[in-house]
N, C-alpha and C positions, 0 to 999 in steps of 0.2 A: 631155835632157843629151847625148845622143850626136849629136843635130843641131848642137848648140852647136859642139861638138868639130870636126864637120865643117867648120861654116862658118869656124871659126878656122884650121883645117889648109888650107882652100881659099885664105883671104886670105894666110896665111903663105907659100904657093907662089907667089904672083903675082910675086915677083921673078924666079922661073924663066922666067916667060913672056917676060922682057925679053932673054934670051940670043939669040945668033946662030945662024942656021941652022935647020933643022927641028927642032922641039921633040920630036916624037914619033920618036925615034931612040935607040937603044942607045948610040950613040956621044956623044950629048948627056948631059954630067954632070949638068946641072940635072933632066934627065928623069928619070935613075937616082936622084937625091936625092929627087925627088918621089914616085917608086914606092916607095921604101924608108920614106919619111915616112907615105905612105897605108898600107902593109904594117904599120908599127909601130903607127899609130893603129888599125888593124884589130885587131891583136893585143891591144892593149890594151883594145878595146872587146870582143873575143871573150872575154878572160879576165876580164871585168867588173871591171876595174880601177877605173874612176871610181866604179862601185857600192860596191867595197870601200873605196875611198878616203872616199868620202860616209859609209858607215857607221862607218869609223874617226873622222872627224870628228865625226859625230852622237855617237859614243860618248863622245869627249873633251868635246863640249860638253855633254853629259848630266853627265860626271864633274865638270866645271867648275860646273855648275849646282848639282850636290849639294853641292860644297864650299863654294859662295857660300851655300847653305841652311843648311849646318852652321856657317859662319862667322856667319850672321845670328843662328842660335840660340845660338851662343857669345856673340854680342855682346849679345844680349838677356838671357842668363844672368849675365853680367859686370855689365850695368846693374842687374839685380835684386839681385845680391850687393853691388854698390857702393851701391845705396840703402839695402840692409839695413845694412851696416856704418855708412853715414852716419848712419841712423836711431839704430843703437846707439851710436854715437859721440856724437850730441846727446842721448841719453839719459843716457849717462854723464856727460856735461858738466853736465847739469841735476842729476843725483844728485849729482856732485860739489859743485856750487854749493848744493845743499840741505845737504849735510854740512858744508860750511864754514859756512853760515848758523847750522845747528844747534849746530856747535861754537862760533861767536861767541856765540850766544844762551845757551848753557850757560856758557860762560866769563863773560859779562856777569852771569849770574844767580849764579854762584858768587862772583863779585867783590861783588855787591851782598849776598848772604848773608854772606859773610866781613866785609864792613863793617858789617852789622847785628849780626853776633856781637860784633865789636870794640866796637861802640857798647855793646851791652848788658854786655859784660864790663867796660868802662870804667864803666858805670853802677852795676854791681854794686861794683866795687871802691870807687868814690866813695861809694856808700851805706854800705859797710862801714867806709870811712874817718871818714866823717861820723858814723857810729854811735859807733865808738871815740872819735872826738872829744867827741860827746856825753855817752858814759859816763864820759870822763875829767874832762870838764867838771863832771859831776854828780858825780862822785866829789870832785874838787877843792872844789866848792861845800859839800857834805855835811862834808869835813874841815874846811874853813874854819867851816862853822856850829859843827861840834862843838867846834872850838878856841874860837870866841867864846864857846859856852856855857859850856864850862870855865872860860874866862877870867871870863866874867861871875859864873859862879856862885862862883868863888874870890873874886872882888872882892865880891860880895853876902855872902859869908861873912865876909870882912874887915870890911867895912862893918858888917854887923849885930853882929858880936862887938864891935866898938869901941861901937856904939851900944846895944846891948841890955845889960840887967843879967841876972842868974840868975833873977829873978823873972818878967820879961817874956819870957825865952827859954822858959821852962817853960810859960807861957800861950799862946804862940805855937805851941808844939809841940802843946798840947792841943787849940787850935782847929784845926790842920791834920789832925790825927788825925780830929777831928769830921768835917770837911769830906770828908776821904776816906771815912770810914764812910757817910756821908750819900749820897755818890756811887756807892758800891759796892752799897748796898742800896736 
């Protein structure tokens, strides 16, 4: 590094050689500037300024490298967290879709159950109504028959009383009693 600085300093001093008059003279300002520059470079080299600058630059490079490594680690961590959140979001979406599907299925099942219950209720009411109608119809038929029997008995009684005499009536009653006794015993 020191040799490089000396070469650069020598090349930088080359314009000084283009001045008029003897170069190596204290009256030549270019020579004085060259001596001051060489002294300055010498002091810098003696104080090890280039090594200190190199160490500072190396420290800065190491710091930048550490920051880059930390940034890389943070980026990887952020990617991991992002992937985790995306996975969780996907799981939540799937779970919400399952919940919606289950709710739809449950609603459909409840609707079908309500429909079946309604049909059963209608069938029960219809059966009860038909039973009441049949009962009323049977009661009406029974009442009509009873009325017809009463009318027939009354008519038969009228016919028999007109056609029968007292003797035939007594004989008929005796015959009917005999038939009843025969059937009961």
